[in-house]
C-alpha positions as MATLAB code, in Angstrom:
seq = 'MKQLNTLKRYYVNVKFEKYGTYTIEARSKEHALEIYNDGDYGWDDYSEDFGEFNEVVEDVEEEVFADTQLTLSGVLV';
ca = [
     155.782  306.858  120.522;
     158.362  304.084  120.788;
     161.860  304.840  119.469;
     162.905  302.392  116.742;
     166.273  300.724  117.063;
     168.305  301.431  113.928;
     171.335  299.420  115.018;
     172.098  296.120  113.282;
     174.441  293.318  114.261;
     177.543  292.853  112.097;
     180.105  290.060  112.238;
     183.688  291.140  111.595;
     185.579  288.038  110.447;
     189.303  288.142  111.096;
     192.221  285.890  110.309;
     195.202  285.754  112.618;
     198.249  283.720  113.467;
     198.647  281.880  116.713;
     201.908  280.295  117.744;
     201.862  276.806  119.227;
     204.231  273.970  120.062;
     203.824  270.230  119.570;
     205.923  267.976  121.785;
     206.957  265.064  119.545;
     209.296  262.254  120.541;
     211.498  261.427  117.555;
     214.942  260.189  116.570;
     215.938  263.412  114.790;
     214.653  266.805  113.668;
     213.754  265.292  110.289;
     211.897  262.426  111.979;
     209.964  264.924  114.135;
     208.928  266.855  111.001;
     207.904  263.597  109.316;
     205.687  262.700  112.290;
     204.171  266.193  112.249;
     203.552  266.159  108.470;
     201.945  262.701  108.721;
     199.603  263.982  111.452;
     200.774  261.227  113.789;
     200.500  263.262  116.990;
     197.808  264.074  119.520;
     196.314  267.305  120.851;
     197.570  266.281  124.300;
     201.046  267.115  122.993;
     200.090  270.660  121.966;
     200.571  273.944  123.826;
     200.013  277.466  122.546;
     201.115  280.982  123.322;
     198.405  283.316  124.470;
     197.362  286.099  122.125;
     196.870  286.513  118.433;
     199.332  287.997  116.000;
     199.053  289.709  112.597;
     195.266  290.015  112.785;
     193.677  290.962  109.441;
     190.008  291.654  108.705;
     188.783  289.223  106.031;
     185.211  290.507  105.610;
     182.208  291.950  107.428;
     178.812  290.248  107.305;
     175.485  291.741  108.296;
     173.250  289.537  110.401;
     170.066  288.752  108.503;
     167.022  287.267  110.204;
     163.313  287.065  109.440;
     162.033  289.714  111.827;
     164.357  292.497  110.628;
     162.421  295.713  110.274;
     163.436  297.741  107.244;
     163.296  301.504  107.742;
     164.386  304.557  105.828;
     166.297  306.868  108.119;
     164.246  310.013  108.788;
     160.988  308.682  107.269;
     159.628  307.193  110.487;
     159.907  309.777  113.230;
];
């Protein structure tokens, strides 16, 4: 008799911080912040540190698809 797989796929959704740097040419620190806040920069001017920081689990979702076989543990042997 074939052994049934009782494992399911779950997605663990996490939120984390990543540190990056925009290179913005400006007249002053305030002008650089104004350009950043206005979104007047390009992704070509962006670099990021590797790694994630302060990772927090937001939720866990079970994968659901049409051919999922429902079983009661111990009923089908």
